N, C-alpha and C positions, 0 to 999 in steps of 0.2 A: 536576440542577444548573441546568437551564434555569429552574426556579422561582426561583433565586437571581440571575438576570440574567446568567448565564454563557453564552458561546457554546461549544457542545460539538462537537468534531470527533471522528469515529470513524475510527481508523486502518484498521480492516478495510474500511470503505466506501471510504476513499482507495485502499486496495490494489486493490479491485474496479475503481475508475476507472483505475488504472495498467495493469490487464490488459485493458482494452478494445481491440479492434482499432483500429489507427490511432495508438495511443499508442507512443512510442519503447520503453517498457518491455515492451510486448506483443511487439514485434519481437525484443528481446533475449532474452526468455524462450523464445520459439519457437526462436530460433537456438541457445540453450543446451540446450534439452531436447527439441526436435524436435516434429514434428506429432502425436506420440502423446499430447500433453497438450492437444490441441484437440478440441472437439466437431465434429460434422458441419457446423454452421453457421459454423465458424471461430473461435468464442469459446473462451477458455481454459476447459478443464474443470478446475475447482479441485480436484475429487476426484482426478482422474487425476494432476494436478500434485502434490498432497499425497502420494499413494501413491508417486510417483516420488522425492520428496525426503526424506520423513520417516524412511525406513529407511536413508538414505545420508547420512552426515554431510557429506561433501564436496559432494554435490548440494544439500543444504539450505543450506550456507554459500554456495554459488554463487547460489542463489535470493535469499538475504538480501542479498548484495552487489549484486544487480541491483535488487531491489524496495525495500529500506529507504531508500536515498537518494532514490528517486523518490517514496516516500510522504512523506518529510520535505520535499521540494520542493513537493509539492501542499499539504501542511500549511501551509508558509510562505506560499504563494500565497493560501490562504484567510485566514490571519491578516492578511496585507497588505490584502486586500479588506475585511475587518471593520474594520480600523483606519481605512481611508479612508472607510468608509460611516457610521461612528458615532463618538460620543464615546469617550474611553478605555474600553476594555472588557477583561473577563477572558475569556480563551479557554482552555478545558480540552480536552486531547486524550486520549481513551481509547485507550491504546496499550500494552497489557500485553506483547505479543510484542516490540515495539520496545524496551521497557524491559528485559525479560528478556535480550535479546541484546546489550544495551549500545549499541543504535543510537539511543536517545533522547538528544537533546542534553543 
């Protein structure tokens, strides 16, 4: 899509950003799921977090309630920056999971 002049945002990359130490979402995830979802260096272990939530519907829903609004906020922040920095633009967000769960606007 970049070849067509679109700005492309990747919701998975935005989720990685949301889970970085120092982000409010990071703190909420650690509070909700405990230190067992952290690597030795303090970063979120996405594999451990996935193993924790994908077999447990309530835990998955809790993670989505924490993470999806934060992803949407980051997405909007990037859209705002694009709009301020350039002429009218088309922004496309790759966000299959957000769409599947009904979290996409």
